[in-house]
Each structure stands twice: as structure tokens, then as C-alpha cells.
C-alpha positions as CSV (number, residue, x, y, z in Angstrom):
1,X,-14.7,-16.3,23.3
2,X,-11.5,-17.8,24.6
3,X,-9.5,-20.3,22.6
4,X,-10.5,-23.4,24.6
5,X,-14.2,-22.5,24.2
6,X,-13.6,-22.0,20.5
7,X,-11.9,-25.4,20.1
8,X,-14.7,-27.2,22.0
9,X,-17.3,-25.6,19.8
10,X,-15.4,-26.6,16.6
11,X,-15.0,-30.2,17.9
12,X,-18.8,-30.4,18.4
13,X,-19.4,-29.0,15.0
14,X,-17.0,-31.5,13.4
15,X,-18.4,-34.6,15.0
16,X,-20.4,-36.4,12.3
17,X,-24.1,-36.5,13.2
18,X,-25.3,-38.2,10.0
19,X,-24.4,-38.1,6.3
20,X,-24.7,-35.0,4.3
21,X,-26.2,-35.0,0.8
22,X,-23.6,-35.6,-1.9
23,X,-23.7,-32.0,-3.0
24,X,-23.1,-30.9,0.7
25,X,-20.1,-33.2,1.1
26,X,-18.7,-32.0,-2.3
27,X,-19.1,-28.4,-1.2
28,X,-17.4,-29.1,2.1
29,X,-14.5,-30.7,0.4
30,X,-14.1,-27.9,-2.0
31,X,-14.2,-25.2,0.7
32,X,-11.9,-27.1,3.0
33,X,-9.3,-27.7,0.3
34,X,-9.3,-24.0,-0.4
35,X,-9.1,-23.1,3.2
36,X,-6.1,-25.3,3.9
37,X,-4.1,-24.5,0.8
38,X,-1.9,-21.7,2.3
39,X,-1.2,-24.0,5.4
40,X,-0.2,-26.8,3.1
41,X,1.9,-24.7,0.8
42,X,3.8,-22.9,3.7
43,X,4.1,-26.3,5.5
44,X,5.7,-27.8,2.4
45,X,8.0,-24.8,2.0
46,X,9.0,-25.1,5.7
47,X,9.8,-28.9,5.2
48,X,12.0,-28.2,2.2
49,X,13.9,-25.6,4.1
50,X,14.6,-27.8,7.1
51,X,15.6,-30.7,4.8
52,X,18.2,-28.4,3.4
53,X,19.7,-27.7,6.8
54,X,17.9,-24.5,7.7
55,X,17.6,-24.0,11.4
56,X,14.4,-22.6,13.1
57,X,14.6,-19.1,14.5
58,X,17.7,-18.2,12.4
59,X,17.8,-15.9,9.4
60,X,18.9,-17.3,6.1
61,X,19.9,-14.5,3.7
62,X,19.6,-14.9,0.0
63,X,22.8,-13.3,-1.4
64,X,21.9,-13.3,-5.1
65,X,18.9,-11.9,-6.9
66,X,16.4,-14.4,-8.1
67,X,16.9,-16.2,-11.4
68,X,15.0,-18.7,-13.5
69,X,16.4,-21.4,-11.2
70,X,14.6,-19.8,-8.2
71,X,11.5,-22.0,-7.8
72,X,10.9,-22.3,-4.1
73,X,8.2,-19.7,-4.2
74,X,6.0,-18.6,-7.1
75,X,6.4,-15.1,-8.7
76,X,9.9,-14.3,-7.3
77,X,10.9,-10.7,-7.7
78,X,14.3,-9.4,-8.9
79,X,14.2,-6.0,-7.2
80,X,15.0,-7.2,-3.7
81,X,17.2,-9.6,-1.8
82,X,15.2,-11.9,0.6
83,X,16.2,-13.1,4.0
84,X,13.9,-15.6,5.6
85,X,13.3,-17.3,8.9
86,X,10.9,-19.9,10.1
87,X,10.1,-19.0,13.7
88,X,8.9,-21.4,16.3
89,X,7.4,-19.3,19.1
90,X,6.8,-22.4,21.2
91,X,10.4,-22.0,22.2
92,X,9.7,-18.6,23.7
93,X,9.6,-14.9,22.6
94,X,11.9,-13.7,19.8
95,X,13.6,-10.2,19.8
96,X,13.8,-8.7,16.3
97,X,16.3,-6.0,15.5
98,X,15.8,-3.9,12.4
99,X,18.8,-1.7,11.3
100,X,18.8,1.9,10.3
101,X,18.4,1.9,6.5
102,X,17.9,5.5,5.5
103,X,16.3,5.9,2.1
104,X,16.7,2.3,1.1
105,X,13.4,0.3,1.1
106,X,13.2,-2.6,3.5
107,X,10.4,-4.6,4.9
108,X,10.2,-7.5,7.3
109,X,6.9,-9.3,6.8
110,X,5.6,-11.5,9.5
111,X,3.2,-14.1,8.2
112,X,1.1,-16.6,10.1
113,X,0.7,-20.1,8.8
114,X,-2.5,-19.1,7.1
115,X,-0.5,-16.6,4.9
116,X,-1.8,-13.4,6.5
117,X,0.7,-10.6,7.1
118,X,-0.1,-9.8,10.8
119,X,2.6,-7.2,10.8
120,X,5.1,-5.6,8.3
121,X,8.0,-3.9,9.9
122,X,10.4,-1.6,8.0
123,X,10.5,1.6,6.0
124,X,6.7,2.3,6.0
125,X,5.9,1.4,9.6
126,X,8.9,1.4,12.0
127,X,10.8,4.0,9.9
128,X,14.3,4.5,8.5
129,X,16.1,4.6,11.8
130,X,15.8,1.0,12.9
131,X,13.7,-0.7,15.6
132,X,13.6,-3.5,18.2
133,X,10.4,-5.5,18.5
134,X,9.6,-8.4,20.8
135,X,7.5,-11.2,19.1
136,X,5.5,-13.6,21.2
137,X,3.3,-16.6,20.5
138,X,-0.5,-16.7,20.7
139,X,-0.6,-18.0,24.3
140,X,2.5,-16.6,25.8
141,X,2.6,-13.7,28.3
142,X,3.2,-10.5,26.5
143,X,4.8,-7.4,28.0
144,X,3.6,-4.0,27.0
145,X,4.6,-3.2,23.4
146,X,5.1,-6.8,22.4
147,X,3.8,-8.0,19.0
148,X,1.7,-11.2,19.2
149,X,1.5,-13.8,16.5
150,X,-1.8,-15.5,15.8
151,X,0.0,-18.9,15.2
152,X,3.0,-20.5,17.0
153,X,4.8,-20.9,13.7
154,X,5.7,-17.7,11.7
155,X,7.3,-17.1,8.4
156,X,9.5,-14.0,8.6
157,X,10.4,-12.6,5.2
158,X,12.8,-9.7,4.7
159,X,13.0,-7.7,1.5
160,X,15.9,-5.4,0.9
161,X,15.9,-3.2,-2.2
162,X,18.9,-3.6,-4.5
163,X,19.7,-0.8,-7.0
164,X,21.4,-3.1,-9.5
165,X,24.4,-5.4,-9.3
166,X,26.8,-2.7,-8.1
167,X,24.6,-2.3,-5.0
168,X,24.7,-5.9,-3.9
169,X,27.6,-5.5,-1.4
170,X,25.8,-2.6,0.3
171,X,22.5,-4.6,0.4
172,X,24.4,-7.5,2.0
173,X,25.5,-5.2,4.8
174,X,21.8,-4.3,5.4
175,X,20.8,-7.9,5.4
176,X,23.5,-8.8,7.9
177,X,22.4,-6.0,10.3
178,X,19.0,-7.6,10.9
179,X,18.9,-9.7,14.0
180,X,16.9,-12.4,15.8
181,X,17.5,-13.3,19.4
182,X,15.7,-16.6,20.1
183,X,16.1,-20.0,21.5
184,X,16.8,-22.5,18.7
185,X,17.3,-26.2,18.1
186,X,16.4,-28.9,15.6
187,X,13.1,-28.6,13.8
188,X,10.1,-30.0,15.6
189,X,7.1,-29.6,13.4
190,X,4.6,-31.3,11.0
191,X,6.4,-32.7,7.9
192,X,4.6,-31.9,4.6
193,X,5.4,-33.5,1.3
194,X,5.8,-31.2,-1.7
195,X,3.1,-30.8,-4.3
196,X,0.3,-32.2,-2.2
197,X,-2.1,-29.8,-4.0
198,X,-1.8,-32.1,-7.0
199,X,-1.9,-35.4,-5.0
200,X,-4.6,-37.6,-3.4
201,X,-7.2,-35.8,-1.3
202,X,-6.5,-38.2,1.5
203,X,-2.9,-37.1,1.9
204,X,-3.8,-33.5,1.4
205,X,-6.4,-33.4,4.2
206,X,-4.3,-35.5,6.5
207,X,-1.6,-32.9,6.2
208,X,-4.1,-30.1,6.6
209,X,-5.5,-31.7,9.8
210,X,-2.0,-32.0,11.3
211,X,-1.1,-28.4,10.4
212,X,-4.4,-27.1,11.9
213,X,-3.6,-28.9,15.1
214,X,-0.2,-27.4,15.1
215,X,-1.4,-23.9,14.3
216,X,-5.0,-23.5,15.6
217,X,-7.1,-21.1,13.5
218,X,-8.5,-17.8,14.8
219,X,-11.9,-17.6,16.6
220,X,-13.3,-15.8,13.5
221,X,-13.0,-19.0,11.5
222,X,-15.5,-20.9,13.7
223,X,-18.4,-20.6,11.2
224,X,-16.2,-22.2,8.5
225,X,-15.7,-25.3,10.5
226,X,-19.4,-25.5,11.2
227,X,-20.1,-25.3,7.5
228,X,-17.6,-28.0,6.5
229,X,-18.2,-30.3,9.6
230,X,-19.2,-33.3,7.4
231,X,-15.6,-33.6,6.3
232,X,-14.3,-34.0,9.9
233,X,-11.6,-31.4,9.6
234,X,-11.4,-29.6,13.0
235,X,-9.1,-27.5,15.3
236,X,-9.2,-30.5,17.7
237,X,-8.6,-33.2,15.1
238,X,-11.1,-35.7,13.7
239,X,-10.4,-36.0,10.0
240,X,-10.5,-39.7,9.1
241,X,-10.4,-40.7,5.4
242,X,-11.3,-44.3,6.2
243,X,-14.8,-43.4,7.4
244,X,-16.1,-42.3,4.0
245,X,-17.8,-44.7,1.7
246,X,-16.6,-45.1,-1.9
247,X,-19.5,-42.9,-3.1
248,X,-18.7,-40.2,-0.6
249,X,-15.0,-40.4,-1.6
250,X,-16.0,-39.7,-5.2
251,X,-17.9,-36.6,-4.0
252,X,-14.9,-35.4,-2.1
253,X,-12.7,-35.9,-5.1
254,X,-15.2,-33.9,-7.2
255,X,-15.1,-31.1,-4.6
256,X,-11.3,-31.0,-4.7
257,X,-11.4,-30.7,-8.5
258,X,-13.8,-27.8,-8.2
259,X,-11.4,-26.2,-5.8
260,X,-8.4,-26.7,-8.1
261,X,-10.3,-25.1,-11.0
262,X,-11.2,-22.1,-8.8
263,X,-7.6,-21.6,-7.9
264,X,-6.6,-21.6,-11.6
265,X,-9.1,-18.9,-12.4
266,X,-6.9,-15.7,-12.9
267,X,-10.0,-13.5,-12.4
268,X,-10.7,-14.7,-8.9
269,X,-10.6,-11.8,-6.5
270,X,-9.2,-9.3,-9.0
271,X,-10.6,-6.1,-10.5
272,X,-10.0,-5.4,-14.2
273,X,-9.1,-1.8,-15.0
274,X,-7.9,-0.7,-18.4
275,X,-5.9,-3.8,-19.3
276,X,-4.7,-4.7,-15.9
277,X,-6.0,-7.0,-13.2
278,X,-5.6,-5.3,-9.8
279,X,-5.3,-7.6,-6.9
280,X,-7.9,-7.1,-4.2
281,X,-7.4,-4.6,-1.4
282,X,-7.3,-7.4,1.2
283,X,-4.3,-9.1,-0.5
284,X,-1.9,-10.3,2.2
285,X,-4.5,-9.8,5.0
286,X,-7.4,-11.9,3.9
287,X,-9.7,-12.2,6.8
288,X,-12.4,-14.8,5.9
289,X,-11.9,-14.5,2.1
290,X,-10.6,-18.1,1.9
291,X,-11.1,-18.5,-1.8
292,X,-9.0,-15.5,-2.7
293,X,-6.4,-16.4,-0.1
294,X,-6.1,-19.8,-1.8
295,X,-5.7,-18.2,-5.2
296,X,-2.8,-16.0,-3.9
297,X,-1.2,-19.0,-2.1
298,X,-1.0,-20.6,-5.5
299,X,0.0,-17.6,-7.6
300,X,1.7,-15.2,-5.2
301,X,2.5,-16.8,-1.9
302,X,3.7,-14.3,0.7
303,X,2.2,-11.3,-1.1
304,X,2.5,-8.1,0.9
305,X,-0.6,-6.0,1.9
306,X,-1.7,-3.2,-0.4
307,X,-0.2,-0.4,1.7
308,X,3.2,-2.0,1.3
309,X,3.0,-3.1,-2.3
310,X,0.4,-3.4,-5.1
311,X,0.5,-6.2,-7.7
312,X,-1.1,-5.9,-11.1
313,X,-1.2,-8.5,-13.8
314,X,-1.3,-7.3,-17.4
315,X,-4.2,-8.4,-19.6
316,X,-3.7,-8.9,-23.3
317,X,-5.9,-7.1,-25.8
318,X,-7.8,-10.4,-26.5
319,X,-8.7,-10.6,-22.8
320,X,-6.4,-13.4,-21.9
321,X,-4.2,-13.2,-18.8
322,X,-1.1,-14.1,-20.9
323,X,0.7,-12.7,-24.0
324,X,1.7,-14.4,-27.2
325,X,5.5,-14.5,-27.5
326,X,5.3,-14.4,-31.3
327,X,4.2,-10.7,-31.1
328,X,6.1,-7.6,-30.0
329,X,4.5,-5.6,-27.2
330,X,4.9,-2.1,-25.7
331,X,4.0,-0.4,-22.4
332,X,3.9,3.4,-22.8
333,X,3.6,5.9,-20.0
334,X,2.6,9.5,-20.7
335,X,4.9,12.3,-19.5
336,X,5.0,12.4,-15.8
337,X,2.7,9.4,-15.5
338,X,4.9,6.5,-14.4
339,X,3.4,4.6,-11.3
340,X,3.2,7.0,-8.3
341,X,5.1,5.3,-5.5
342,X,7.2,6.3,-2.5
343,X,9.7,3.4,-3.1
344,X,10.0,1.8,-6.5
345,X,8.1,0.1,-9.3
346,X,9.0,-2.7,-11.8
347,X,7.5,-4.9,-14.5
348,X,8.5,-8.6,-14.4
349,X,8.0,-11.2,-17.1
350,X,7.1,-14.8,-16.1
351,X,6.6,-18.1,-17.7
352,X,3.4,-19.8,-16.5
353,X,2.8,-23.3,-15.3
354,X,-0.3,-25.4,-16.0
355,X,-1.5,-25.1,-12.4
356,X,-1.2,-21.3,-12.3
357,X,2.3,-20.7,-10.9
358,X,4.8,-18.3,-12.4
359,X,8.6,-18.3,-12.6
360,X,11.3,-16.3,-14.4
361,X,12.3,-17.2,-17.9
362,X,15.8,-17.5,-19.2
363,X,16.9,-15.0,-21.8
364,X,20.3,-14.0,-23.4
365,X,20.3,-10.6,-21.7
366,X,19.7,-12.1,-18.2
367,X,17.1,-9.3,-17.7
368,X,13.9,-10.5,-16.0
369,X,12.3,-7.2,-15.0
370,X,12.4,-3.5,-15.9
371,X,11.4,-0.5,-13.9
372,X,12.1,3.0,-12.6
373,X,15.4,2.0,-11.1
374,X,16.7,0.1,-14.2
375,X,20.2,1.4,-15.1
376,X,20.2,3.3,-18.4
377,X,16.4,3.6,-18.7
378,X,15.8,6.2,-21.4
379,X,12.8,8.6,-21.5
380,X,11.6,10.2,-24.6
381,X,12.2,13.9,-25.3
382,X,8.7,14.9,-24.0
383,X,9.2,12.9,-20.8
384,X,7.2,9.9,-21.9
385,X,8.5,6.4,-21.4
386,X,8.3,3.3,-23.7
387,X,9.1,-0.2,-22.5
388,X,9.6,-2.8,-25.3
389,X,8.6,-6.4,-24.6
390,X,9.7,-8.9,-27.3
391,X,11.9,-11.9,-27.9
392,X,14.3,-10.4,-30.4
393,X,16.5,-7.5,-29.4
394,X,15.1,-4.1,-30.5
395,X,17.3,-1.5,-32.3
396,X,20.1,-0.1,-30.2
397,X,18.3,3.1,-29.3
398,X,15.6,1.1,-27.6
399,X,17.7,-1.7,-26.0
400,X,18.0,0.0,-22.6
401,X,14.2,-0.2,-22.3
402,X,13.9,-3.8,-23.5
403,X,12.3,-6.6,-21.4
404,X,13.2,-9.8,-23.2
405,X,10.3,-12.3,-23.8
406,X,10.6,-16.0,-24.6
407,X,10.9,-17.0,-28.3
408,X,7.7,-19.1,-28.3
409,X,4.6,-19.8,-26.2
410,X,2.9,-17.4,-23.8
411,X,4.0,-15.3,-20.9
412,X,2.7,-13.2,-18.1
413,X,3.5,-9.7,-17.0
414,X,3.3,-8.5,-13.4
415,X,3.7,-4.9,-12.2
416,X,4.9,-4.3,-8.7
417,X,4.5,-0.9,-7.0
418,X,6.2,-0.6,-3.6
419,X,4.8,1.9,-1.1
420,X,2.1,3.0,-3.6
421,X,0.6,6.5,-3.0
422,X,-2.9,6.9,-1.6
423,X,-3.9,7.9,-5.2
424,X,-2.6,4.6,-6.5
425,X,-4.2,2.6,-3.8
426,X,-7.6,4.2,-4.4
427,X,-7.3,3.4,-8.2
428,X,-7.4,7.1,-9.0
429,X,-4.1,6.5,-10.9
430,X,-4.7,4.1,-13.8
431,X,-2.0,2.1,-15.5
432,X,-1.8,2.3,-19.3
433,X,-2.5,-1.0,-21.1
434,X,0.1,-3.2,-22.8
435,X,-0.3,-2.9,-26.6
436,X,1.2,-4.5,-29.7
437,X,4.2,-2.6,-30.8
């Protein structure tokens, strides 16, 4: 089925042919809100960047590691420097140059506007010796070997591993060696207000409709638009908030509230194993798993696919997804049993917001994560490893293995494992649980 045929079918499906039952309209609103969330979140991020003077089709490197002030994207990591670019492929193809990086981990994730990683270039895929790739839009002619994007707008996100503060200068050189050759100019795109997910449903769906028109969905989403046709959201347009009666508007509002509650559910799409919630294997390449895609758009936007990185959230002994800062905690690895990876692993501590987002927390030591590359990390005499998670500084002998926690409230713990082995990906390796110290 070609794109024009798909769009015509979606338009026919979206054309109202009578009123659905209240339950049907509520379900359509719920599912459409979840479907659109990554579009709206990436659209809002794009608008913020352009308001700050970022230019389309140009890389903007982050020179410092993330801190508690880093709040553009939820769950920032402190192991890599980011470089980002918002690519407008309507201006023509873009040539991407990746430098030779040797043993240093790098990745360049290419995300469509629906938050799927349609390609990840770098250490795992294109190798350590660099590469040159031509990226084209969904409807442009593509020479042999070109990489085609599913949407005309792309979020390119580079991660460069940093082995501590002394490694920053060398990491900057790697960042600077990435290249984009593309036509550029002022932004020409849908403008999206921040925090629409918390605002009126009318503004949210209006923005979603504009973004869908700008970035038509894949053919494989046709069934979704048929199922939610009563709302009027369509790849050819058609959403009109004014056509709904007050009673129907209340049903839409109820469906949106159901969607928000689903997104705040930390168990959505995850598998609990021995005190950890393992994210689903389709993380970062979601297909038609719209609910889980929405959950990740809220809690971990731009998450990499499993072959590139695994993300596991620690579960407290009482079954909650957060930990009491009034207690002391410990993560202990048996001898030779730290996470099996071909790149690196780290444990990051986050403060949690009411709507399910996570950000770094200030602490006197300015340490926000701990892992296999942490300077001074000390193993026990038998080769085991203890990590201490608490607000007060532990005794000097344990301080190099300390992950500072806030002095009050609750916090979350997220384990990242970059280039996990096949054993890890298959869940044959099991992380030890976080226990009270």
C-alpha cells in the first residue's frame, strides 16, 4: 500500500459517520492521547531548542555532563556527553560523518518523530573506524546504500562516553569530529507549547493533529486510526474540538485522564525480576505498542533499543518503585558478577516528579551516578563489590563506593548497561536486588 492510498483510507476512517457510545469515545480519546504523546513531547522539545537559537540541521554539542539543572529531557545520564540535532529532511538529503573512535563508546541514534530509533550508528553497528552515511526523507529519491527516515523530521542524538572529568577534553574532540552536511535555514515547523500533556485536551489534540500532518505515520498504524476515528484525528487532518457536545467533551476528558494514569503506572511494559523492573525488549523500537511507547516518552524519552543499552529500575523491598531516603541502602555484586557489558554500566539516582519524570538530585559530593568506570571504585578482597546508597557520608573506607541520596523523601534508581551481552539481553544474567544496609 503506497502512502497516498494509506492517507485516503485514514481520511475515510476519520470522517464521522455518527456518534459513538460514550465508552467508545472515551476509549478513542485515551488511545489517541497515548499514541500522540511522543510526537507532542518531541515537538515541544524541538520548539524549546529553536526558541533558544538552535538551527535545524546543525549539531549542538553539550560540553558539560548533566547536572540537577539539566531538565530538558527526563532521566538524563552522567556517563556520556550529548550532541543533538533536529534534522529537517524536507530541505534535502543529509550526509552524516562519524569519526574513528577506537575503544571509546559512541552512538548516534536517529529517532523519528514517533520516538522510534530507526537506526543507531556508532560503536556497535558502523564500528570503531568511522563511517559516512547519507540520510534521506521518506519520499526523496534514495541512492544505493542510503538510510531512509520514516518521518521528514528526525531527532539525531549522539552519546560519547566520558571516563571522568579528566577525559572531557578528549571527549570534546570526538564530539567535534562528527559532521553533518546539509542545507539549513530558519526553523519551519509546527510550534508546540511546553507541558501540553498537563493542559486542556483541546490544545493537546490540536497540536497532535498538526504534528501528524507534518510527520505522516507509517502504513502499519492504519488500524489505529480506524479504531479511534470518532475523535477525528487523521493523517489528512480532521480534528475539530468544536464539533463535540458538552457531554462528549466530558467523555474525552475522562479518556485523557485514563491515559495520564496509565502513563504514570511504573509497571506498564516492564518485567519484574529479582528486585528490578526490566524494560521491554521493544524499548526504543516500539512498533504498534503505543501504550508502552507513551510510558517511555514520559519517563525515558529517547531511550536506546535493547541491543544498544538496557535500562532497569530498582524496586524497593516493599514493592514500590522508589526508595525511602531515611534508610541506608546497598547494592552488592558477587565476585565476578557485575553487569556483563561490552561498553560500560552505571547506577544513577533520580528525584521523581508527580507525573512520572525523573531528574538528578543535588548533593554535596556532586556525584549522581556510580558504575564500573567510577574513579577509585573499590572491590572487596574476594572480588565482590558493594555500592552504598545513603544521604549521609559512609565511613572513609566506603566513601569511594558511595552514591549520595537526598536527605528526605523518596528517590529512584536506574541501572544502565551499554552494549549488554547476549546473556544479559536474554535475562540469563540477573541483577542482585537493592537491600537495606
